[in-house]
C-alpha positions in Angstrom: -0.1 45.6 -0.7 -3.4 47.1 0.2 -3.6 50.7 1.4 -4.2 50.0 5.1 -1.6 47.3 5.1 0.9 49.9 4.0 -0.5 52.3 6.7 0.1 49.6 9.4 3.7 49.2 8.3 4.3 52.9 8.2 2.6 53.3 11.6 4.8 50.6 13.1 8.0 52.0 11.6 7.1 55.6 12.7 6.3 54.4 16.3 9.6 52.6 16.4 11.5 55.7 15.3 9.6 57.7 18.0 10.5 55.2 20.7 14.2 55.1 19.7 15.1 58.6 18.7 12.8 61.1 20.3 12.8 62.4 23.9 10.3 60.6 26.0 7.0 62.4 26.2 3.8 61.1 27.6 1.8 62.9 25.0 3.9 61.5 22.2 3.7 58.0 23.6 -0.1 58.3 23.6 -0.2 59.6 20.0 2.0 56.7 18.8 0.0 54.1 20.7 -3.2 55.5 19.2 -1.7 55.7 15.7 -0.7 52.0 15.7 -4.1 50.9 17.2 -6.1 53.0 14.8 -4.1 51.6 11.8 -4.7 48.1 13.0 -8.4 48.6 13.5 -9.0 50.4 10.2 -7.0 47.7 8.4 -9.0 44.9 10.1 -12.4 46.6 9.6 -12.0 47.8 6.0 -9.7 45.2 4.5 -9.7 42.2 7.0 -6.6 40.8 8.6 -4.6 38.2 6.7 -1.8 35.8 7.6 0.8 37.5 5.4 0.6 40.5 7.7 1.1 38.4 10.9 4.8 39.4 11.4 3.8 43.1 11.2 0.9 42.4 13.7 3.5 40.9 16.0 5.7 44.0 15.7 2.7 46.2 16.3 1.8 44.2 19.4 5.3 44.5 20.7 5.3 48.3 20.2 1.9 48.6 21.9 3.3 46.7 24.9 6.4 48.9 25.1 4.3 52.1 24.8 1.9 50.9 27.4 4.7 50.1 29.7 6.2 53.5 29.2 2.9 55.1 30.0 2.6 53.1 33.2 6.2 53.3 34.4 7.6 56.8 35.0 11.2 55.9 34.6 12.9 55.5 31.2 13.2 52.0 29.8 16.8 52.8 28.8 17.9 54.5 32.0 20.8 52.1 32.2 23.0 53.8 29.7 25.2 50.8 29.1 22.1 48.8 27.8 20.4 51.6 25.8 22.2 51.2 22.5 21.9 47.4 22.6 18.2 47.6 23.4 17.5 50.1 20.7 19.5 48.1 18.1 17.6 44.9 18.9 14.3 46.7 18.7 15.1 48.3 15.3 16.4 45.0 13.9 13.3 43.1 15.1 10.8 45.6 13.8 12.5 45.9 10.4 12.7 42.1 10.1 9.1 41.6 11.0 7.9 44.4 8.8 10.1 43.2 5.9 8.7 39.7 6.2 5.2 41.0 6.0 6.0 43.2 3.0 7.6 40.3 1.2 4.8 37.9 2.0 2.2 40.4 0.9 4.0 40.8 -2.4 4.5 37.1 -2.8 0.7 36.4 -2.3 -0.9 39.7 -3.2 -4.4 40.9 -3.1 -5.2 40.8 -6.9 -8.0 42.0 -9.1 -9.5 39.7 -11.8 -9.0 41.1 -15.3 -12.2 42.6 -16.7 -14.1 40.3 -19.0 -14.0 41.6 -22.6 -17.7 40.9 -23.5 -20.7 43.1 -23.2 -22.7 41.0 -20.7 -22.6 41.2 -16.9 -22.4 37.9 -15.0 -25.0 36.3 -12.8 -24.9 33.0 -10.9 -26.8 30.5 -8.9 -25.4 27.5 -6.9 -27.4 24.3 -6.8 -27.1 20.8 -5.4 -27.9 18.1 -7.9 -28.7 14.5 -6.9 -28.5 11.7 -9.5 -31.2 9.3 -8.3 -30.1 6.7 -10.9 -26.5 6.3 -9.6 -25.2 5.2 -6.2 -22.2 6.9 -4.7 -19.5 4.2 -4.9 -16.8 6.2 -3.0 -18.7 6.8 0.2 -18.2 4.5 3.2 -22.0 4.2 3.6 -23.7 2.0 1.0 -26.9 3.2 -0.8 -26.2 6.9 -1.0 -26.9 8.7 -4.3 -24.3 10.6 -6.3 -24.6 14.3 -5.3 -22.9 17.2 -7.1 -22.6 20.9 -6.5 -22.7 23.2 -9.5 -22.6 26.9 -10.2 -24.4 28.2 -13.2 -22.9 31.4 -14.5 -25.0 33.2 -17.0 -25.2 36.4 -19.1 -27.0 39.3 -17.3 -27.7 42.9 -18.3 -25.2 45.4 -16.8 -27.9 47.5 -15.3 -29.2 44.5 -13.4 -25.8 44.1 -11.6 -24.8 47.7 -11.2 -24.4 48.7 -7.6 -25.0 45.2 -6.3 -22.4 43.2 -4.2 -20.1 41.0 -6.2 -19.4 37.4 -5.2 -15.9 36.7 -3.8 -13.8 33.6 -4.3 -14.9 30.9 -1.8 -12.6 29.4 0.8 -12.7 26.2 -1.3 -10.2 27.8 -3.6 -7.7 28.3 -0.9 -8.2 24.7 0.3 -7.7 23.5 -3.3 -4.4 25.4 -3.7 -3.3 24.0 -0.4 -3.9 20.5 -1.5 -2.3 20.9 -4.9 0.9 22.5 -3.7 1.0 20.9 -0.2 1.1 24.3 1.6 -0.9 25.4 4.7 -4.3 26.5 3.7 -4.1 29.5 6.0 -1.7 31.1 3.5 -4.6 31.4 1.1 -7.4 32.5 3.4 -7.3 36.0 1.9 -8.8 34.8 -1.3 -12.3 35.2 0.3 -11.6 39.0 0.2 -11.0 39.0 -3.5 -14.1 39.9 -5.5 -15.1 38.4 -8.9 -17.3 40.1 -11.4 -20.2 37.9 -10.5 -23.5 38.9 -9.0 -25.8 36.3 -7.3 -29.3 35.7 -8.3 -29.9 38.4 -11.0 -32.1 37.8 -14.1 -30.8 36.1 -17.2 -30.4 38.7 -20.0 -33.2 38.9 -22.5 -30.9 40.1 -25.3 -30.9 36.7 -26.9 -33.7 34.2 -26.9 -31.3 31.4 -25.8 -27.7 30.9 -25.1 -25.1 28.1 -25.8 -24.2 26.1 -22.8 -20.7 25.0 -21.6 -19.8 22.6 -18.8 -16.6 23.1 -16.9 -14.8 20.2 -15.0 -12.0 21.3 -12.7 -8.8 19.4 -12.0 -8.3 16.8 -9.3 -8.0 18.3 -5.8 -9.4 21.5 -7.2 -12.7 23.4 -7.4 -15.2 24.7 -9.8 -14.0 28.2 -9.0 -10.4 27.5 -10.1 -10.5 29.3 -13.5 -12.9 32.2 -12.9 -11.0 34.3 -15.5 -12.0 31.9 -18.3 -15.5 31.4 -17.0 -16.2 35.2 -16.7 -14.8 35.8 -20.2 -17.1 33.1 -21.7 -20.2 34.3 -19.9 -19.5 38.0 -20.9 -19.6 36.8 -24.5 -23.0 35.1 -24.2 -22.3 31.6 -22.9 -24.0 29.9 -20.0 -21.3 28.0 -18.1 -22.0 25.3 -15.5 -19.1 24.5 -13.2 -19.1 21.1 -11.6 -17.6 19.9 -8.4 -17.1 16.1 -8.4 -17.3 14.6 -4.9 -14.1 12.8 -3.7 -11.9 14.1 -6.5 -12.6 17.8 -6.1 -10.8 19.3 -3.1 -14.0 20.0 -1.1 -17.6 19.9 -2.0 -19.9 21.7 0.5 -23.6 21.2 0.3 -26.4 23.7 1.3 -27.0 21.8 4.5 -23.4 22.5 5.6 -22.1 18.9 5.0 -18.8 18.6 3.2 -17.1 15.9 1.2 -13.4 16.0 0.9 -10.8 14.8 -1.6 -9.8 11.1 -1.2 -6.2 10.4 -2.3 -5.6 7.7 -4.8 -4.5 4.4 -3.5 -1.0 3.2 -4.2 -0.5 0.9 -7.2 2.4 -1.4 -8.0 2.2 -1.0 -11.8 1.3 1.8 -14.2 -1.3 -0.4 -15.7 -3.1 -0.6 -12.4 -3.1 3.1 -12.0 -4.2 3.5 -15.6 -7.2 1.3 -15.1 -8.0 3.1 -11.9 -8.0 6.4 -13.8 -10.3 4.9 -16.4 -12.8 4.1 -13.7 -12.5 7.5 -12.1 -12.9 9.4 -15.4 -15.9 7.2 -16.3 -17.6 8.5 -13.1 -16.8 12.1 -13.9 -18.0 11.7 -17.5 -21.3 10.3 -16.2 -21.5 13.4 -13.9 -21.2 15.6 -17.0 -24.0 13.7 -18.8 -26.2 13.9 -15.7 -25.7 17.6 -15.5 -26.7 17.9 -19.2 -29.8 15.8 -18.4 -30.7 18.2 -15.6 -30.2 21.2 -17.9 -32.4 19.5 -20.5 -35.2 19.1 -17.8 -34.7 22.8 -16.7 -35.1 23.9 -20.3 -38.6 22.4 -20.2 -39.6 23.2 -16.6 -37.1 25.2 -14.5 -37.6 25.2 -10.8 -35.1 28.1 -10.6 -37.4 30.2 -12.9 -34.4 31.3 -14.8 -33.6 29.0 -17.7 -36.8 27.6 -19.1 -36.6 27.7 -22.8 -33.4 29.7 -22.7 -30.8 27.0 -22.9 -29.6 26.2 -26.5 -28.5 22.6 -25.9 -28.0 22.1 -29.6 -24.9 24.2 -28.9 -23.6 22.4 -25.8 -19.9 22.1 -25.2 -17.5 21.1 -22.4 -14.1 22.1 -21.2 -11.8 21.2 -18.3 -8.4 21.3 -16.8 -6.1 18.4 -16.0 -8.4 15.6 -14.6 -11.2 17.8 -15.9 -9.6 17.8 -19.3 -9.6 14.0 -19.2 -13.3 14.2 -18.2 -13.9 16.5 -21.1 -12.4 14.1 -23.7 -14.2 11.1 -22.2 -17.6 12.9 -22.0 -17.3 13.9 -25.7 -16.6 10.2 -26.5 -19.5 8.9 -24.5 -22.2 11.6 -25.0 -22.7 13.0 -28.5 -24.9 15.8 -27.1 -21.6 17.6 -26.4 -20.8 19.3 -29.7 -17.2 20.5 -29.0 -14.7 20.3 -26.2 -11.4 21.8 -24.9 -8.9 19.9 -22.8 -6.5 22.1 -20.9 -3.7 19.6 -20.4 -5.7 16.5 -19.4 -5.1 12.8 -20.0 -7.0 10.3 -22.1 -8.5 7.5 -20.1 -11.4 5.3 -21.4 -13.4 5.0 -24.6 -11.8 8.2 -26.2 -8.4 6.6 -26.3 -9.6 3.8 -28.5 -12.2 5.4 -30.7 -11.2 9.1 -31.0 -13.9 11.8 -31.3 -16.6 12.9 -33.7 -16.7 16.4 -32.4 -14.3 19.3 -32.8 -11.6 19.2 -30.1 -8.8 21.4 -28.9 -5.9 20.2 -26.6 -3.7 22.8 -25.0 -0.5 21.8 -23.3 2.0 23.8 -21.2 5.5 24.2 -22.4 6.8 22.8 -19.1 4.9 19.5 -19.6 5.9 19.4 -23.2 9.5 19.4 -22.1 8.9 16.6 -19.6 7.2 14.6 -22.4 10.4 14.9 -24.5 12.3 13.2 -21.6 9.7 11.0 -19.9 12.4 8.8 -18.3 13.5 11.7 -16.1 10.1 13.1 -15.3 8.0 12.8 -12.1 5.1 14.8 -13.5 1.8 12.9 -12.9 0.6 13.6 -16.4 3.7 11.9 -17.8 2.6 8.3 -17.9 3.7 5.7 -20.4 0.3 5.4 -22.1 -0.1 9.2 -22.7 1.6 9.6 -26.0 0.1 6.5 -27.7 -3.3 7.5 -26.5 -2.8 11.1 -27.7 -1.8 9.8 -31.2 -4.8 7.5 -31.2 -7.3 10.2 -30.3 -6.0 12.7 -32.8 -5.6 10.3 -35.6 -9.0 8.5 -35.1 -11.0 11.7 -34.7 -13.2 12.7 -37.6 -13.6 16.4 -37.0 -11.2 19.3 -36.5 -8.5 18.8 -33.9 -6.2 21.6 -32.6 -3.1 20.9 -30.6 -1.5 23.9 -28.9 1.6 24.3 -26.7 2.1 27.4 -24.6 5.7 28.3 -23.8 6.3 29.4 -20.2 3.1 27.7 -19.0 3.2 25.3 -16.1 0.4 22.7 -15.5 -1.5 25.1 -13.2 -1.3 28.1 -15.5 -4.7 27.3 -16.9 -6.2 28.3 -13.5 -6.0 31.8 -11.9 -2.9 30.8 -10.0 -0.6 33.3 -11.8 -2.7 36.1 -10.4 -2.5 34.6 -6.9 1.3 34.7 -6.9 3.0 36.2 -10.0 6.4 35.6 -8.3 5.8 31.9 -7.8 3.5 30.8 -10.6 3.7 33.2 -13.6 6.9 31.6 -14.8 8.3 34.8 -16.4 5.0 35.9 -18.0 2.8 38.8 -17.0 0.0 37.2 -14.9 -2.8 39.0 -16.7 -1.3 37.9 -20.1 -1.2 34.3 -18.7 -4.9 34.2 -18.0 -5.6 36.1 -21.2 -4.0 33.3 -23.2 -6.3 30.6 -21.7 -9.5 32.6 -21.8 -9.0 33.9 -25.3 -8.1 30.6 -27.0 -10.9 28.8 -25.2 -13.5 31.4 -26.2 -12.2 31.5 -29.8 -12.6 27.7 -30.1 -16.2 27.7 -28.9 -17.0 30.8 -30.9 -15.9 29.0 -34.0 -17.5 25.6 -33.4 -20.6 26.5 -31.4 -21.4 30.0 -32.8 -20.0 29.3 -36.3 -17.9 32.5 -36.1 -14.6 31.8 -37.9 -11.6 32.7 -35.7 -8.3 33.8 -37.2 -6.6 33.0 -33.9 -7.1 29.2 -34.6 -5.4 29.4 -38.0 -1.9 29.6 -36.7 0.7 31.8 -34.9 -0.4 35.1 -33.5 1.8 38.2 -32.8 -0.3 38.9 -29.8 0.4 35.5 -28.3 3.9 34.5 -29.4 4.0 31.8 -26.7 1.4 29.7 -28.4 2.5 27.2 -31.1 0.4 24.8 -33.1 1.6 21.2 -33.5 1.2 20.3 -37.2 1.2 16.6 -36.3 -2.0 16.8 -34.4 -3.7 19.9 -35.8 -6.1 18.8 -38.6 -8.8 20.8 -40.4 -11.2 18.1 -41.7 -14.1 18.7 -44.1 
């Protein structure tokens, strides 16, 4: 809990004790009323109110009402002796219950701090709307509209350029994405907008290197480009430019600079798995085209950059792509369709499209959660969306047909959403027995090690096999190949 949240709880409990067990005093009533009011005001001003504290606010409001009534009415509230004990007992039970619920809710969905990136660079960002004039939007009700994306470019900056400047916070889109994925009220996650990242908007690109390798990031379905900031920050701090893409109608919510928003459209219902499979092939083809369009845009920026940041500074000979879930499937298909991407990482994505039949000619790493691996072992009893009948044959096809190095990792204790920042958001619900910082460290360290090895040509011991630092990670020898 945050400091002023605890102060609110203490003020409420202290005022309750004062009402119940001290002799009535006008001065004391005024002091207790002021103490509760000041605690609420300081909490709201310095920390912002949040829904997890709503029961405590209700308790505080009740106490303020009682104290106000005591100040207005001269007689004692408990002058009827036969009701005094009952009234006091009910008051104590109610305040303890409401305060306890707030404490529990605040611990269940805590205010967290993103782990510090381990690299030497600070992190800058810009957000941009990109319109692909060559493609019509096929998912909008109105015909003739062009495909419009929102991207964030996160890039290395010098620490002295960001020192003392305000840091970007998670956007509300993250809360909406979590709400969609877990079917929970989005208000439960409204506090994410109070959680700062390590990112500063609009600072200059670092001049320490003449150019930087570029990575594209594709989020999961119903998610957002901000879902895995721990991985993105780690990569940028080590000298990568990362471009996060929101894909309209499959991302949770895409908000454009003019204030217009496009929301996730649920998949239609299909009678057969083959119909659903073909539908996903079409959807991933659109997303892979998004990735290629973003790479086209970066290529144009490298020649003439309207942002005046990246001209001549993007090393597109070292371009990679990574993604989670549907974004992992986007990664695999983008690699198959666009050879400008030199390496890719799929964080538990499927295989839909060209990649399933032809394999890859670029280095590729697939990371699967231990939970999904268990479901794969018993697909007949699984309701996981990733467990579809074509998955294993497609996986074997991709790994066996690929002509460059492939790595297949399984992470014990991981669930499907562990590749996002969800373990930090609620360790009790989503860390699955692991330390939440260790959880995000696994994802960010293996992702960075892969790109360091294949885009920066820096050999990584971590990719050679088991690590004492990460005992949860195992390499599947059937799909891990080192090719000449």
